[in-house]
C-alpha positions in Angstrom: 100.6 54.7 -28.5 101.1 57.2 -25.6 103.0 55.8 -22.6 101.9 55.9 -18.6 104.3 56.0 -15.6 102.7 56.9 -12.3 104.9 57.6 -9.5 104.7 57.1 -5.9 107.0 58.7 -3.5 107.0 56.9 -0.2 108.5 58.0 3.0 107.5 59.1 6.4 109.5 60.9 8.8 111.6 58.6 10.9 109.8 58.7 14.0 112.3 56.2 16.4 113.4 57.8 19.6 117.2 58.4 18.4 118.8 56.6 21.9 116.8 53.6 21.4 115.9 53.4 17.7 112.3 52.7 19.1 109.1 54.3 18.5 107.1 55.3 21.1 103.8 55.0 21.5 101.6 57.8 19.3 98.0 58.1 20.7 97.2 60.5 17.5 97.8 57.0 15.9 94.8 55.0 17.7 93.9 52.3 17.6 97.5 51.6 16.1 100.7 52.2 18.4 102.4 54.7 16.1 101.6 56.8 12.8 104.0 53.9 10.8 101.5 51.0 11.9 98.4 53.4 10.8 99.8 54.2 7.5 101.0 50.7 6.6 97.9 49.4 7.6 96.0 52.1 5.1 98.5 52.2 2.6 101.6 50.2 2.5 99.7 46.7 3.2 96.4 48.0 0.7 98.9 48.4 -2.2 101.1 45.3 -1.4 97.3 43.2 -1.9 95.5 45.7 -3.8 91.9 44.5 -4.3 90.0 44.3 -7.5 86.1 44.1 -7.0 83.0 42.9 -8.9 80.0 44.9 -8.8 78.7 43.2 -6.2 81.6 44.2 -4.0 82.7 40.6 -3.8 86.9 39.9 -4.3 88.0 38.9 -8.2 91.7 39.8 -7.5 94.3 40.5 -5.2 97.6 42.0 -7.2 100.5 44.0 -6.0 100.1 48.0 -7.0 104.2 47.7 -7.0 104.5 45.5 -9.9 102.9 48.4 -11.7 103.7 51.7 -10.2 107.3 53.6 -10.2 108.2 54.1 -6.7 111.0 54.6 -4.1 110.7 54.0 -0.3 112.7 56.6 2.2 115.7 54.3 3.7 114.6 54.9 7.1 110.2 54.0 6.4 111.7 50.7 4.3 113.8 49.3 7.6 110.9 50.0 9.4 108.7 47.7 7.2 111.4 44.9 6.9 111.3 44.9 10.6 107.5 45.3 11.7 105.4 44.4 8.4 107.7 41.5 6.4 105.1 40.3 4.5 104.7 44.0 3.3 108.4 44.6 3.0 108.6 41.2 0.7 105.5 42.2 -1.8 107.9 45.7 -2.7 110.5 43.7 -3.3 108.2 41.1 -5.4 106.9 44.3 -7.4 110.3 45.4 -8.5 111.5 41.8 -9.9 107.8 41.5 -11.6 108.7 44.8 -13.3 111.9 44.2 -13.8 111.0 41.1 -15.5 108.2 42.6 -18.0 110.3 45.7 -18.7 113.6 45.4 -18.6 114.0 47.7 -15.7 112.9 47.5 -12.3 109.9 49.8 -10.9 112.1 50.9 -7.5 114.4 53.7 -8.1 116.1 55.1 -4.7 116.0 58.4 -2.5 118.4 60.2 -0.7 118.8 58.5 2.4 117.3 60.6 5.4 114.6 62.8 3.1 117.5 66.1 3.4 117.2 69.3 1.4 119.9 68.3 -1.0 120.7 72.6 -2.3 121.0 73.1 1.7 123.7 70.8 1.9 127.5 70.6 1.8 128.7 68.8 -0.9 129.9 66.8 1.6 126.8 65.5 2.8 125.5 65.3 -0.7 127.9 62.5 -1.5 127.0 60.9 1.9 123.2 61.1 1.7 123.5 59.4 -1.8 126.0 57.1 -1.0 124.0 55.6 1.9 120.9 56.0 -0.3 122.1 53.6 -3.4 123.7 51.2 -0.4 120.3 50.7 0.8 118.7 50.1 -2.3 121.3 47.7 -3.3 121.1 46.0 -0.1 117.3 45.8 0.1 116.4 45.2 -3.9 119.8 42.7 -4.8 120.9 45.4 -7.9 122.0 48.5 -8.8 119.8 51.5 -8.6 119.3 53.6 -11.6 118.0 57.0 -10.2 117.3 58.6 -7.1 114.1 60.3 -5.8 115.3 63.8 -4.4 113.9 65.0 -0.8 110.9 67.7 -1.8 112.2 67.2 -5.5 114.7 69.6 -4.3 117.6 70.6 -7.4 120.8 72.8 -8.0 123.1 71.9 -10.3 126.0 70.7 -7.7 123.1 67.7 -6.6 122.9 66.8 -10.3 126.4 66.3 -10.4 126.2 64.0 -7.6 123.8 62.4 -8.4 125.5 61.8 -12.6 129.0 61.0 -10.6 127.1 57.9 -9.0 125.9 56.4 -12.1 122.0 57.8 -12.0 120.8 57.8 -15.4 118.0 60.5 -14.5 116.2 61.8 -11.8 112.4 63.3 -11.4 111.4 66.8 -11.0 108.4 69.4 -10.7 107.7 71.0 -14.5 108.3 75.0 -12.4 111.5 73.7 -11.9 112.9 74.0 -15.4 114.1 76.6 -16.6 114.9 76.4 -20.5 114.8 74.1 -22.8 115.7 73.8 -26.6 116.3 70.9 -29.2 119.4 68.6 -29.0 122.0 70.0 -31.9 120.9 68.3 -34.9 123.1 68.8 -38.3 119.3 68.7 -40.2 118.4 72.0 -38.7 121.4 73.8 -37.1 119.1 77.0 -37.4 117.0 75.5 -34.2 119.2 75.8 -31.4 118.0 78.4 -29.6 116.5 78.3 -25.6 113.3 78.7 -25.2 112.0 80.2 -21.6 109.7 77.8 -19.7 110.1 78.7 -16.0 106.4 80.0 -15.8 105.5 76.1 -16.1 105.6 75.9 -19.6 107.3 72.9 -20.1 106.1 70.0 -22.1 105.7 67.1 -19.3 105.9 64.3 -22.2 109.3 63.4 -22.9 112.6 63.0 -21.4 115.2 65.8 -21.5 119.2 65.6 -21.4 120.6 67.8 -18.7 124.4 68.8 -19.3 126.7 69.6 -16.5 129.5 71.6 -15.7 131.9 68.6 -15.3 130.9 67.2 -19.2 129.1 64.9 -17.3 125.1 64.6 -18.1 121.8 63.2 -16.4 118.7 62.4 -18.2 115.6 64.8 -16.2 111.5 63.3 -16.1 109.4 67.0 -15.1 105.7 65.0 -14.3 102.9 66.6 -15.4 101.6 69.2 -12.8 98.4 69.5 -13.5 97.7 65.8 -13.5 99.3 65.3 -10.1 97.4 68.1 -8.8 94.3 66.4 -9.9 95.4 63.0 -8.4 96.8 65.0 -4.8 93.7 67.4 -4.6 90.7 66.6 -6.4 88.4 63.5 -7.3 90.8 61.8 -10.0 91.6 58.8 -7.9 87.8 58.3 -7.1 87.0 56.1 -10.4 89.7 54.3 -12.8 87.9 55.4 -16.0 87.9 59.1 -14.7 91.5 58.9 -13.9 92.6 57.2 -17.6 89.8 60.0 -19.0 92.2 63.1 -17.6 95.3 61.0 -18.3 94.3 60.6 -22.1 93.1 64.3 -21.8 96.8 65.2 -21.5 97.9 63.3 -24.9 98.8 65.4 -27.7 98.0 64.2 -32.0 100.2 66.8 -33.0 103.6 66.0 -30.9 105.5 63.8 -33.3 107.0 61.8 -30.6 106.7 58.9 -28.0 104.4 60.3 -25.6 104.6 59.5 -21.8 102.2 60.6 -19.7 103.4 60.5 -15.9 102.8 61.8 -12.8 104.8 62.0 -9.4 102.9 62.3 -5.9 103.2 61.1 -2.6 102.4 57.3 -2.0 100.3 57.7 0.5 98.0 59.0 -1.3 96.8 55.3 -2.4 94.7 54.4 0.7 95.8 57.1 3.5 95.0 60.3 1.9 92.5 59.1 -0.2 90.9 55.6 0.8 90.3 53.0 -1.7 92.7 54.9 -4.3 94.6 51.9 -4.4 92.0 49.6 -5.9 91.1 52.6 -8.6 95.1 52.7 -9.2 95.3 48.5 -9.6 92.1 48.4 -12.1 93.3 51.3 -14.1 96.8 50.0 -14.1 95.8 46.0 -15.2 92.4 46.7 -17.3 91.4 50.5 -18.2 94.7 51.8 -19.3 95.3 48.7 -21.9 92.0 49.1 -22.9 92.6 52.9 -23.3 95.6 52.8 -25.6 98.2 52.8 -22.8 101.2 51.3 -22.6 102.4 50.8 -18.9 106.0 51.4 -18.3 108.8 52.9 -16.1 111.0 56.0 -16.5 114.4 53.5 -17.3 112.5 51.6 -20.0 111.1 54.9 -21.5 114.7 56.3 -21.5 115.2 53.1 -23.6 112.4 53.3 -25.6 112.7 57.4 -26.6 115.9 59.1 -25.6 115.9 62.4 -25.1 116.1 64.9 -28.3 115.9 68.3 -26.3 117.9 69.5 -23.0 116.9 71.4 -20.3 118.4 73.9 -18.0 117.1 73.8 -14.2 116.0 76.5 -11.7 118.6 76.1 -8.9 117.4 76.1 -5.2 113.7 75.0 -6.0 111.2 72.2 -4.6 108.0 70.9 -5.3 106.1 72.3 -2.4 107.3 76.0 -1.8 106.8 78.5 -4.5 109.5 80.5 -3.3 112.4 78.1 -4.0 113.8 76.6 -1.2 112.7 79.1 1.1 110.1 76.3 3.3 113.4 74.9 4.5 115.3 77.6 6.0 113.6 81.1 6.0 110.5 82.8 7.0 108.8 82.5 3.2 104.9 82.4 4.3 104.7 78.2 3.4 103.2 76.7 5.9 100.4 74.2 6.5 98.0 76.8 8.7 98.4 74.7 11.8 99.5 78.4 13.7 97.0 80.5 12.2 99.0 83.9 12.4 102.0 82.4 13.5 105.4 82.9 11.9 108.2 80.8 11.1 110.9 83.4 11.9 112.6 80.2 13.7 113.5 78.4 10.4 116.7 80.2 9.8 117.9 80.6 13.0 118.0 76.6 13.3 119.8 75.4 10.3 122.0 78.0 11.4 122.3 76.4 14.9 122.2 72.9 13.0 125.1 74.4 11.2 127.6 75.6 14.0 127.1 72.3 15.5 127.9 70.1 12.3 130.8 71.8 11.7 132.2 71.1 15.3 130.9 67.8 15.1 132.8 67.3 11.8 135.9 68.9 13.7 135.9 65.9 15.8 135.7 63.2 13.5 138.3 64.4 11.5 140.8 64.4 14.6 139.8 61.2 15.6 138.3 58.9 12.8 141.5 58.7 10.1 144.1 57.0 13.0 140.7 54.3 12.8 139.6 54.5 9.6 141.7 55.9 7.0 140.0 58.7 5.0 137.4 59.8 7.6 134.8 60.7 4.9 135.8 58.4 3.0 134.5 55.7 5.6 131.3 57.7 6.4 130.2 57.3 3.1 131.3 53.5 3.0 129.1 53.2 6.3 125.8 52.9 4.8 126.3 49.4 3.5 126.5 48.8 7.8 123.5 50.6 7.9 120.4 48.4 6.3 121.7 45.2 8.9 123.9 45.9 11.8 125.1 42.2 11.5 128.9 41.6 13.2 130.2 40.1 10.0 128.7 43.1 8.1 130.7 45.6 10.4 133.8 42.9 10.9 133.9 43.3 6.8 133.5 47.0 7.2 136.3 47.8 9.5 138.8 45.2 7.6 138.4 47.5 4.9 138.8 50.8 5.9 141.2 50.7 9.1 143.5 47.9 7.1 143.9 46.0 10.1 142.3 44.4 13.3 140.9 46.8 15.7 141.3 46.0 19.3 137.8 46.2 21.5 138.5 49.7 22.4 139.2 51.0 18.9 136.2 49.3 17.5 133.8 51.0 20.0 135.4 54.4 19.3 135.2 54.0 15.4 131.7 53.3 15.9 130.7 56.0 18.4 132.4 58.6 15.6 130.5 57.0 12.7 127.1 57.3 14.6 127.9 60.7 15.7 128.1 61.7 11.7 124.6 59.8 11.8 122.4 61.3 13.7 124.9 64.8 12.7 123.0 63.9 9.5 119.7 63.3 10.6 119.3 66.3 12.1 118.6 67.9 9.1 115.6 65.5 8.2 113.4 67.9 5.7 110.2 67.8 8.0 112.1 69.2 11.1 111.6 72.6 8.6 108.0 71.9 6.7 105.2 72.9 8.9 104.9 75.3 11.5 106.3 75.5 14.7 110.0 74.9 15.7 108.2 73.0 19.0 106.1 70.8 16.4 107.0 67.0 16.7 108.7 66.7 13.5 111.2 70.0 15.0 111.6 68.7 18.3 112.8 64.6 16.3 115.4 66.7 14.5 116.8 68.5 17.5 116.5 64.9 19.2 119.0 63.7 16.3 121.3 67.0 17.1 121.0 65.6 20.9 121.9 62.4 20.5 125.2 63.6 18.0 126.5 65.7 21.0 126.4 62.9 23.3 128.4 60.4 21.4 130.8 63.8 20.7 131.1 64.0 24.2 133.4 60.5 24.2 135.6 62.4 22.6 135.7 66.2 23.4 135.5 67.7 26.7 134.2 70.7 24.8 130.8 72.0 26.0 129.0 71.8 22.4 125.5 71.8 24.5 126.2 75.4 25.9 126.8 77.0 22.4 123.8 74.9 20.5 121.5 76.2 23.6 122.7 79.8 22.8 122.2 79.4 19.1 118.4 77.8 19.5 118.0 80.8 22.0 118.2 83.1 18.7 115.1 80.9 16.8 111.3 82.3 18.1 108.4 79.9 18.4 104.9 80.8 18.1 104.0 79.0 21.4 104.3 81.0 24.9 105.4 77.6 26.7 108.3 77.3 24.0 109.6 80.9 23.1 112.4 79.5 21.6 114.3 76.7 20.5 116.8 76.2 24.2 113.2 76.0 25.4 112.0 73.3 23.3 115.7 71.3 23.8 115.1 71.8 27.7 111.2 70.6 27.7 110.6 68.3 24.5 114.4 66.6 24.0 116.4 66.1 26.6 113.5 64.5 28.5 113.4 61.6 26.3 116.9 60.9 25.9 117.5 56.9 27.4 121.0 57.0 28.3 122.4 53.9 30.1 121.6 55.1 33.8 118.2 55.6 32.8 118.1 52.2 31.3 119.7 50.7 34.8 117.2 52.2 36.4 114.1 50.8 34.6 116.2 47.7 34.8 115.9 48.2 38.8 112.8 49.4 39.4 110.7 46.8 37.0 112.5 43.9 39.1 110.3 44.8 41.9 107.4 44.0 40.3 108.2 41.7 36.9 111.8 40.9 36.7 113.3 41.1 33.0 115.4 37.4 31.7 118.7 37.5 33.4 120.2 37.9 29.8 117.7 40.4 27.0 117.6 43.2 25.2 116.1 46.1 25.7 116.1 50.0 24.3 119.4 49.3 22.0 121.2 47.8 25.1 122.0 43.9 25.3 121.1 43.2 29.2 123.4 40.9 31.1 122.5 40.6 35.0 125.5 39.5 36.8 124.3 39.8 40.9 120.4 40.4 41.8 119.4 40.0 45.7 115.7 40.8 46.9 114.1 41.1 50.1 111.0 42.7 52.2 112.1 45.7 54.8 109.2 46.2 56.5 105.5 46.9 54.1 108.5 47.5 51.5 109.9 45.7 48.9 113.7 46.1 47.7 115.9 44.8 45.5 119.8 45.4 45.0 122.4 44.1 42.0 124.7 44.4 39.3 123.8 44.8 35.5 125.9 45.2 32.6 125.3 47.2 29.6 126.6 46.6 25.7 125.3 49.3 23.4 124.4 47.6 20.1 125.2 50.9 18.3 129.0 51.2 19.8 129.3 48.7 21.7 130.3 51.0 24.4 130.0 48.4 27.6 129.0 50.0 31.5 128.1 48.0 34.6 125.8 49.5 36.8 125.2 49.3 40.7 121.6 49.3 41.4 118.9 49.8 44.4 115.2 49.8 44.1 111.9 50.0 46.7 108.6 49.9 45.9 107.0 52.2 48.5 103.9 50.8 47.3 100.8 51.5 44.9 103.2 53.9 41.8 105.6 54.9 44.7 109.0 53.6 43.5 112.9 55.0 44.5 115.8 53.8 42.6 119.0 55.1 42.3 122.1 53.7 40.1 126.0 54.3 40.0 128.2 53.3 37.0 130.3 50.7 38.4 132.3 47.9 36.7 132.8 45.5 39.4 130.1 43.5 40.7 131.8 42.7 43.8 131.3 46.6 44.6 127.9 45.9 44.1 127.9 42.9 46.7 129.0 45.5 49.4 126.1 47.9 48.6 123.6 44.6 48.8 124.7 43.8 52.2 125.1 47.3 53.5 121.0 47.3 52.5 120.7 43.9 54.1 121.7 44.4 57.2 119.1 47.1 57.9 116.5 45.8 60.9 112.8 45.5 59.0 111.6 48.5 60.6 114.0 50.8 59.3 112.0 54.3 58.1 111.5 54.9 54.6 113.6 58.3 55.7 116.3 56.5 56.7 116.4 54.2 53.6 116.5 56.7 51.4 119.2 58.7 53.0 121.3 54.7 52.8 120.5 54.9 49.0 122.0 58.1 48.4 124.6 57.3 50.5 125.4 54.0 48.6 124.7 55.2 45.1 124.5 58.8 44.7 121.9 61.6 45.3 119.8 60.9 42.2 116.8 59.3 42.9 114.4 58.0 40.4 110.9 57.3 40.5 108.6 55.6 38.0 108.5 58.9 36.0 112.0 58.5 35.0 111.6 55.4 32.9 111.3 55.2 29.1 107.8 55.2 28.8 107.4 52.1 27.1 108.6 50.5 30.5 106.7 52.8 32.4 103.3 51.5 30.5 104.6 48.0 31.4 104.6 49.0 34.9 101.8 50.4 34.8 99.5 48.1 33.3 100.8 45.4 35.6 100.0 47.6 38.6 96.3 48.9 37.1 95.0 45.0 36.8 94.0 45.0 40.5 92.9 48.6 40.1 90.9 47.9 37.2 89.3 44.4 38.3 88.2 46.6 41.3 86.7 49.2 39.5 84.9 46.4 37.2 83.5 44.9 40.0 82.7 48.0 41.4 80.8 49.4 38.3 79.2 45.9 37.8 77.7 46.4 41.3 76.3 49.6 41.0 75.2 49.1 37.4 73.3 45.8 38.7 71.7 47.2 41.8 70.5 50.1 39.3 69.2 47.9 36.3 65.1 48.6 37.8 66.3 52.3 38.3 67.3 52.7 34.7 64.5 51.0 32.8 62.4 53.2 35.2 64.1 56.4 33.6 64.2 55.2 30.2 60.2 54.5 30.4 59.6 57.8 31.8 61.6 59.0 28.9 64.2 60.9 31.5 67.8 61.1 30.9 70.0 58.6 33.3 72.3 60.1 35.4 76.0 60.5 34.6 77.0 58.3 37.1 74.5 55.2 36.3 75.1 56.2 32.7 79.2 55.2 33.3 78.5 52.5 35.6 76.5 50.9 32.7 78.8 52.0 29.7 81.8 50.4 31.4 80.4 47.3 32.2 78.5 46.2 29.6 81.7 47.5 27.3 84.2 45.1 29.5 81.5 42.2 29.4 81.1 42.6 25.5 85.1 42.0 24.8 84.8 39.0 27.8 82.5 37.6 25.7 84.0 38.1 22.1 86.9 36.5 23.7 84.7 33.3 24.3 83.1 33.3 21.2 86.6 33.6 19.8 87.5 30.7 21.3 84.5 28.3 21.4 82.1 29.9 18.3 78.6 28.2 19.5 75.2 29.3 19.6 76.1 29.7 23.4 79.0 32.1 23.0 76.4 34.0 20.1 73.8 33.9 23.1 76.1 36.3 25.3 77.4 38.3 23.0 74.0 39.4 21.4 72.5 39.7 24.9 75.0 42.1 26.3 74.4 44.2 22.8 70.4 44.1 23.6 71.0 45.2 27.1 73.0 48.0 25.8 70.5 48.9 22.8 67.5 48.3 25.3 69.2 50.8 28.3 70.6 53.1 25.5 74.0 52.5 26.3 77.0 53.4 24.4 79.5 50.9 24.5 82.8 50.3 23.0 82.5 47.7 20.3 86.0 48.6 18.6 88.0 46.2 21.0 85.7 43.3 20.2 85.8 43.9 16.8 89.6 43.6 17.1 89.0 40.3 19.0 87.0 38.6 16.4 89.4 39.7 13.5 92.3 38.3 15.3 90.4 35.1 15.8 89.0 34.7 12.5 93.0 35.5 11.5 94.8 32.9 13.8 92.6 30.0 12.9 93.2 30.9 9.1 96.7 30.4 9.7 96.2 27.4 11.9 94.3 26.0 8.8 96.8 26.6 6.0 99.7 26.5 8.4 100.1 22.7 7.0 98.8 20.9 3.8 94.8 19.7 3.3 93.6 17.1 5.1 90.2 15.4 6.1 91.2 16.7 9.7 91.2 19.9 8.7 86.9 20.1 8.2 86.4 20.7 11.8 88.5 24.1 11.9 86.6 25.1 8.5 83.4 24.6 10.0 84.4 26.6 13.4 85.5 29.6 11.3 82.8 29.5 9.2 80.5 29.9 12.4 83.1 32.4 13.5 82.7 34.6 10.5 78.7 34.1 10.3 78.2 34.6 14.2 79.9 38.1 14.0 78.1 38.6 11.0 74.8 38.3 12.7 76.0 40.4 15.8 77.1 43.3 13.0 80.7 42.6 13.2 82.7 42.5 10.2 85.2 39.7 11.0 86.8 39.7 7.5 90.4 41.4 7.9 91.9 41.8 4.2 95.1 40.0 5.1 92.7 37.2 5.2 91.3 37.0 2.0 94.7 37.9 0.6 96.0 34.7 2.3 92.8 32.9 1.1 92.6 33.7 -2.4 96.3 32.5 -2.6 95.9 29.5 -0.8 92.9 28.1 -3.0 95.0 29.4 -6.3 98.1 27.4 -4.7 95.5 24.2 -4.1 93.9 24.7 -7.8 97.2 24.4 -9.5 98.1 21.0 -7.8 96.6 17.6 -8.4 94.1 17.0 -6.6 92.8 13.7 -4.3 89.8 12.8 -5.2 89.6 11.9 -1.4 90.3 15.7 0.0 86.8 16.9 -1.7 85.4 17.8 1.4 88.0 20.0 2.2 88.1 22.1 -1.1 84.6 22.4 -1.1 85.0 23.7 2.7 87.8 26.1 1.5 85.3 27.2 -1.4 82.5 28.0 0.8 84.7 29.9 3.5 86.2 31.6 0.4 82.4 33.2 -0.5 81.7 34.3 3.6 85.0 36.1 3.2 83.3 37.8 0.0 85.7 35.5 -2.3 84.2 35.7 -5.9 84.1 32.1 -7.1 85.3 33.3 -10.7 88.6 35.0 -8.5 89.8 30.7 -8.2 90.3 30.6 -11.9 91.0 33.9 -13.2 94.2 35.8 -12.4 95.3 38.4 -14.6 98.6 38.2 -12.5 101.7 40.1 -11.7 103.3 40.3 -15.1 
């Protein structure tokens, strides 16, 4: 009987601003805030709650693909899921626990921490990447990892040595990375010990291989089936469960006399993001089709127990799965690219790596100079820091320092130690593989690795008077770009990196300007700083609003504390002026406020600006200097009046010209752009308002209002935006369902069930499908939970209402009694 393993490599490039570890809005991911949110919705959540559908399209079951899929999650992505999608995060952990109970080994394996190309790293960085990846895995899954995914499956002999030294049982590689194989020594057949060349991809992928290392250690290797993986990633194999298993069955060979493992490895985002609904194909194949086809679903560790290696293999070093030139894609102009820059070059790759190598070595010198006095062995301390990264709880940090320093550090020493360790973290992050994968040095991914470099330089400045930036820029000038706007890496650094650096003064400026419109609380958190307002003063100066005060900022990463005196003016509209100065004594800030308070009400703006510069410093900041999230927050607040005025004007124009639009329509004449814009804006705005009312009160009158808006748009041929209204209704369905299931069933809930049923029915009649997948999953699990309990006869009406609602949610009646279970 053949065995089957499908491995998903789930990873997204880190997108966080290195100064704040917050993700800025990414317009290309709309309607979501950023690509993490979008891919979570399309992929990670879809796999956590993978639906099995009946022929009529109704949900029969909702299962957890992570219980059947061998997988790894990049640590930076897993941290994001834990913070922003806790339900999905828990399903990932559950999937590993369930598979461990079923197979004796969990489906999850670890990953090198931030996806660096291991063959291009020095041994010290390789060790840290592995140790941090293992510490992260231990934190999330509560057990030791048995294997580790290598970024891009990039491998060399030293990397395998580091894995074996860390206790890893196996690694997963592409078939083209095998160089030669031979049977393990067998006294029954001593003449069959010669090596066989398989470097052209001719390796048999259906078995495990032993790789002996120079140190005397060894590690098992799995070379996935390349043809099947290609069919899954780029063909139509995942469009149908039966087609998928037929192709996998075709890879078996009845003439082989060993326990065959048919396995593929591919990007996990293939299931749902790259290929819509592929997660459904996967779950049905795993739970229904594979057993009928004679496959036994296992993970790699379980297969190793069943069929230890009988052959050994040697690798082709410095190779990866997505570059036919070895590791050229991350180090040279090898020709591999995505085609985003037609006719472009990648001559920037090698100089970029060289620039980062030079910076890395300079940062290492600083680390080795200052860390030992605080942490003992500097590099062992860096390796151990990985245990702190998943959860920066003060108790965990205290335990780390006690173990490393052997004494209680002073507050200043603690700040210095954290600054040094964070500097090293960003020095590693600047090698994240995505920075070289694409086509131009001005790309988002490359700019991101340069941001990590800039952040590392910032942290290093706490210790070194040497100007690391000048040397780094000189190196970056040798990295030519394709875009005339960014002729080389130094220009990318100036235009795309430095402007997003959110240092403490920008946080203080943001606090000051925001206080003019909608003040923050006296104590809070913003942009990785704890903020404490120690003094605040506000007044009107003629037509202008003014604030003045003092704020204390404490870095969440290093504990560094700085005080800032601030003053800001609102000059009307979107015009602001603010100045800040480093000032640890609130008493000095009071002097500045007193000076400004002395100014007469008719003082000129020129005089006020001159006074700001004299009191606080020469730099005047405006709205454009705020961090992007704060800028949007203020603009949204300020634009409310503007938008209300626009809405009123457009509505007036539209109502005044209803007859004109009707006459033009009857004459088959085009509506002028000005009238069409007024109609589209007005009706779109009214549709959202009507949707909110229907969500609040789902009755005939509210439905009629929505219907009326849609009918007006249809009659006048107006294209209105329905997306926001659809989101309003979906969110209302989700919220109402949560209100129902928050407490145990009771008769008083009948009215809530009825209102939710009315809302879904009204949305259907209006052409909106207000059935979020999350509600389907929660309803199914809720019904099963209730079905397993003794029923109170008095609650029969509630149970009937729940079943009726389940039908509206397109959940099959058989789903309540049937469950394949995640076993």
